[in-house]
C-alpha positions as CSV (number, residue, x, y, z in Angstrom):
1,X,3.6,-18.5,-2.7
2,X,1.9,-18.0,1.4
3,X,-1.6,-16.5,1.4
4,X,-1.9,-12.7,0.8
5,X,-3.7,-10.6,3.6
6,X,-4.4,-7.3,3.9
7,X,-1.7,-6.5,6.3
8,X,1.2,-7.7,4.3
9,X,-0.5,-6.3,1.0
10,X,-0.4,-2.8,2.9
11,X,2.6,-2.7,4.8
12,X,4.2,-3.8,1.4
13,X,2.3,-0.8,-0.5
14,X,3.4,1.6,2.1
15,X,7.1,0.9,2.0
16,X,7.0,1.1,-1.5
17,X,4.9,4.1,-1.2
18,X,7.4,6.0,1.1
19,X,10.3,5.1,-0.9
20,X,8.5,6.3,-3.9
21,X,7.4,9.6,-2.1
22,X,11.1,10.6,-1.0
23,X,11.9,11.0,-5.0
24,X,8.5,12.3,-6.4
25,X,6.8,13.9,-3.7
26,X,3.2,13.1,-5.4
27,X,1.1,11.3,-3.4
28,X,-1.5,9.9,-6.3
29,X,1.3,9.2,-8.4
30,X,3.5,7.5,-6.0
31,X,0.6,5.3,-4.6
32,X,-0.5,4.7,-8.0
33,X,3.1,3.1,-8.6
34,X,3.3,1.3,-5.3
35,X,-0.1,-0.2,-5.9
36,X,1.5,-1.2,-9.3
37,X,4.5,-3.0,-7.7
38,X,2.5,-4.7,-5.1
39,X,0.7,-6.3,-8.7
40,X,3.9,-7.3,-9.8
41,X,5.1,-9.1,-6.2
42,X,1.8,-10.8,-5.6
43,X,-0.4,-11.0,-9.0
44,X,-3.3,-8.7,-9.7
45,X,-6.1,-11.6,-8.8
46,X,-4.6,-11.9,-5.3
47,X,-4.1,-8.3,-5.1
48,X,-8.1,-7.6,-6.3
49,X,-9.3,-10.7,-4.5
50,X,-7.6,-9.2,-0.9
51,X,-9.1,-5.6,-1.2
52,X,-12.7,-6.5,-2.8
53,X,-13.0,-8.6,0.3
54,X,-12.0,-6.3,2.9
55,X,-14.2,-3.6,4.4
56,X,-14.2,-0.6,3.9
57,X,-13.1,1.0,7.7
58,X,-10.6,-1.6,7.8
59,X,-8.8,-1.1,4.3
60,X,-8.7,2.9,5.6
61,X,-7.5,2.6,9.1
62,X,-4.6,-0.2,8.0
63,X,-3.8,1.3,5.0
64,X,-3.2,5.0,6.9
65,X,-1.8,3.0,10.0
66,X,1.0,1.4,7.7
67,X,2.2,4.5,6.0
68,X,2.1,6.5,9.6
69,X,4.3,3.5,10.7
70,X,6.4,3.3,7.6
71,X,7.1,7.1,7.0
72,X,5.2,9.7,8.9
73,X,6.8,12.0,7.8
74,X,5.6,11.8,4.1
75,X,2.2,12.8,5.4
76,X,3.2,16.3,6.1
77,X,4.5,17.2,2.6
């Protein structure tokens, strides 16, 4: 398996979040399901490690920009 990076993780979660938001229209539910799917894909230890090692501002900026680039219309709901 390729080494997981924060950018890869957040882009994956953002794509899943956008797809789920189209159906659910619920931010929290969509985010939690997308995070759960990332755990399935990359393994929970890898996901926790990437998140734990990231800086707060880095995580926040990359997470928001990932969603904005994938589905900006979902942020207006």
